[in-house]
C-alpha positions in Angstrom: -36.5 -39.6 -0.6 -34.0 -37.2 -2.1 -34.1 -36.1 -5.8 -30.9 -38.1 -6.4 -32.5 -41.2 -4.9 -35.6 -40.8 -7.0 -33.5 -40.4 -10.2 -31.5 -43.5 -9.3 -34.7 -45.5 -8.7 -35.9 -44.6 -12.2 -32.5 -45.8 -13.6 -32.8 -49.0 -11.6 -36.4 -49.6 -12.6 -36.2 -48.8 -16.3 -32.6 -49.4 -17.1 -29.8 -47.3 -18.8 -31.0 -47.9 -22.3 -34.6 -46.8 -21.6 -33.5 -43.8 -19.7 -31.0 -42.8 -22.5 -33.9 -43.1 -25.0 -36.0 -41.0 -22.6 -33.3 -38.3 -22.5 -33.2 -38.2 -26.3 -37.0 -37.9 -26.4 -37.0 -35.1 -23.9 -34.3 -33.2 -25.9 -36.4 -33.6 -29.0 -39.5 -32.2 -27.1 -37.4 -29.2 -26.0 -36.4 -28.6 -29.6 -40.0 -28.6 -30.7 -41.0 -26.3 -27.8 -38.3 -23.8 -28.8 -39.4 -23.8 -32.4 -43.0 -23.3 -31.4 -42.0 -20.5 -29.1 -40.2 -18.6 -31.9 -43.1 -19.1 -34.3 -45.7 -17.9 -31.7 -43.7 -14.8 -30.8 -43.1 -16.0 -27.2 -46.6 -17.2 -26.4 -45.5 -20.7 -25.3 -43.1 -19.7 -22.5 -44.5 -22.3 -20.0 -44.0 -25.1 -22.5 -40.3 -24.2 -22.9 -39.9 -24.1 -19.1 -41.5 -27.5 -18.8 -39.3 -29.1 -21.5 -36.2 -27.5 -20.1 -36.9 -29.0 -16.7 -37.4 -32.4 -18.3 -34.1 -32.2 -20.1 -32.3 -31.0 -17.0 -33.7 -34.0 -15.1 -32.6 -36.4 -17.8 -29.1 -34.8 -17.9 -28.8 -35.5 -14.2 -29.7 -39.1 -14.9 -27.2 -39.3 -17.7 -24.5 -38.0 -15.5 -25.4 -40.6 -12.9 -25.5 -43.5 -15.5 -22.2 -42.5 -17.0 -20.5 -41.7 -13.7 -19.9 -38.1 -14.6 -19.2 -36.0 -11.4 -19.3 -32.3 -12.0 -17.2 -31.3 -9.0 -14.1 -33.5 -9.6 -11.3 -33.1 -12.1 -12.8 -35.4 -14.7 -13.2 -34.8 -18.4 -16.7 -33.4 -18.0 -15.4 -30.5 -15.8 -12.6 -29.8 -18.2 -14.8 -29.9 -21.2 -17.4 -27.6 -19.5 -14.8 -25.0 -18.5 -13.3 -25.0 -22.0 -16.6 -24.5 -23.7 -17.7 -21.8 -21.3 -14.5 -19.9 -21.8 -14.6 -20.4 -25.6 
């Protein structure tokens, strides 16, 4: 089973609302890990990596749920390019 299929299965099983809530939770956990990392002088590097991976996974699910395709000429691509160049 591909990564995309696994992510879609989670969306199908738990639903859009639950997965959106999970994305919010994971972003909060990344925020906390980054704050701890700064306070510890860089001692919690693995925690930051773990939380970044969780957020990236949830972002992929959000893109799938809201039908945001990064390679086409949709608003996501335009916004991303604008923000990178800014």
